C-alpha positions in Angstrom: 42.3 139.4 84.4 38.5 137.9 83.4 36.8 135.0 85.6 36.3 132.2 83.6 33.2 130.1 83.1 34.5 127.6 85.7 35.2 130.3 88.6 32.0 132.2 87.3 29.7 129.0 88.3 31.7 128.5 90.7 30.9 131.9 92.8 27.6 131.5 92.1 26.5 128.3 93.1 28.6 128.4 96.4 27.1 131.1 97.0 23.5 129.4 97.2 25.7 127.0 98.6 26.7 128.8 101.4 22.7 130.5 102.0 20.5 126.8 102.1 23.8 126.3 105.2 22.2 130.0 106.9 24.8 131.7 105.9 25.1 134.9 104.8 27.8 135.9 101.7 29.1 138.5 99.3 31.5 138.5 96.9 34.7 139.9 96.2 35.2 141.6 99.4 37.8 143.7 99.8 39.4 143.0 103.3 41.3 146.3 104.6 45.4 145.8 103.6 45.0 141.9 103.3 43.0 141.8 99.3 40.1 140.5 98.5 38.4 137.5 99.4 36.6 135.8 96.8 34.0 135.2 99.0 33.0 136.5 102.6 30.9 133.9 104.1 29.3 134.7 107.7 27.1 132.6 110.2 25.6 133.9 113.4 25.0 132.2 116.9 23.1 133.6 119.6 25.3 132.6 123.1 22.5 132.5 126.0 24.1 132.9 129.4 22.6 133.0 132.5 21.4 136.4 134.1 22.6 138.0 131.0 20.7 139.1 127.6 21.2 136.8 124.9 24.6 137.9 122.4 24.9 137.7 119.0 28.2 135.9 118.0 29.5 136.0 114.0 32.0 133.7 112.8 33.3 134.6 109.4 35.4 132.1 106.6 37.0 132.9 103.4 36.7 131.2 100.7 39.5 131.1 98.1 38.9 130.2 94.2 40.8 128.2 92.6 40.5 125.7 88.7 43.9 125.8 87.9 47.1 125.0 88.8 48.5 128.5 88.1 45.5 130.1 89.7 46.3 128.3 93.0 50.3 128.9 92.4 49.8 132.3 91.3 51.1 135.5 93.2 47.9 136.5 94.2 47.1 136.1 98.3 45.3 134.4 99.4 43.2 136.2 101.6 42.6 134.2 104.5 41.6 136.7 107.5 38.9 134.6 108.5 37.8 131.9 112.1 38.0 129.1 109.3 39.3 129.7 105.8 38.5 127.4 102.5 40.1 127.0 99.0 37.4 125.8 96.8 39.0 123.3 93.9 37.6 121.2 91.0 38.9 117.5 92.3 41.8 117.7 89.6 43.3 120.2 91.1 42.9 118.7 94.8 45.0 116.2 94.1 47.5 118.4 92.1 47.7 120.3 95.0 47.0 118.8 98.6 50.5 118.7 100.0 50.5 122.6 99.6 47.4 123.2 101.1 48.3 124.6 105.1 47.0 122.5 107.6 44.1 125.2 109.0 42.6 125.9 105.9 40.0 123.5 104.4 38.8 122.6 100.6 35.5 122.3 99.8 35.5 120.4 95.8 33.2 121.5 93.3 31.7 119.5 90.6 29.0 120.0 88.0 25.8 118.0 89.6 24.1 118.1 85.8 25.1 121.5 83.2 22.4 123.3 85.3 24.0 123.2 88.9 27.4 122.6 90.7 27.4 120.7 94.6 30.4 120.5 96.9 31.7 118.7 99.7 33.9 119.2 102.4 37.4 117.6 101.4 39.1 119.1 104.0 38.4 120.2 107.7 39.3 124.1 108.6 40.5 124.7 112.0 39.2 127.9 113.9 41.8 130.7 114.1 41.8 134.4 115.3 40.7 137.1 113.1 43.8 138.3 111.6 41.9 142.4 111.4 39.3 143.2 113.8 36.0 142.2 113.4 35.0 145.8 113.0 36.5 146.5 109.5 35.5 142.9 108.9 31.8 144.8 109.3 32.8 147.4 107.6 33.7 146.4 105.1 31.1 143.5 104.3 28.5 146.3 104.4 30.7 148.4 102.3 30.6 145.3 99.7 26.6 144.2 99.7 26.3 148.2 99.2 28.6 147.7 96.3 25.9 144.8 94.9 23.0 146.7 95.7 24.0 149.7 93.6 24.6 147.1 90.7 21.2 145.8 91.3 19.8 149.5 91.1 22.3 150.2 88.0 20.3 146.9 86.1 16.8 147.8 87.1 17.0 151.7 86.0 18.4 150.3 82.2 15.2 148.1 82.1 13.1 150.9 83.4 14.9 153.0 80.7 14.3 149.8 77.6 10.8 150.1 78.4 
């Protein structure tokens, strides 16, 4: 099914929002047998223990974009496999579906600032959960999705050069 303009706008502006918060992200990331995450985010902390080499620790967040009641209640899976899991939706939809949002899942409300951008605010905090699959699986799928996007950009660049 084709994405609506609102879905595309949320996808685009939310990734910019995440980047401003030092969280890397990729859209449409397939996670093993669990399904496709609309946006998979990764933030990283450095753990320092006395007398040990510092270690990097990833925190994975899954974001599902829902723009209508039909979309929220559709048979499409909610691919919530991360440490933190969220819905991103318009305020009007949140008011309709809030009773059906699981306790551990957070919500970001999306709204247009003006015709050129969107803003987001946290309406409900997500609770940290254990990963539903191994971190190595998530890392692998994240890298595959990044590579897919890289190839798309290469193809665009190639088409531009051919036209010149």
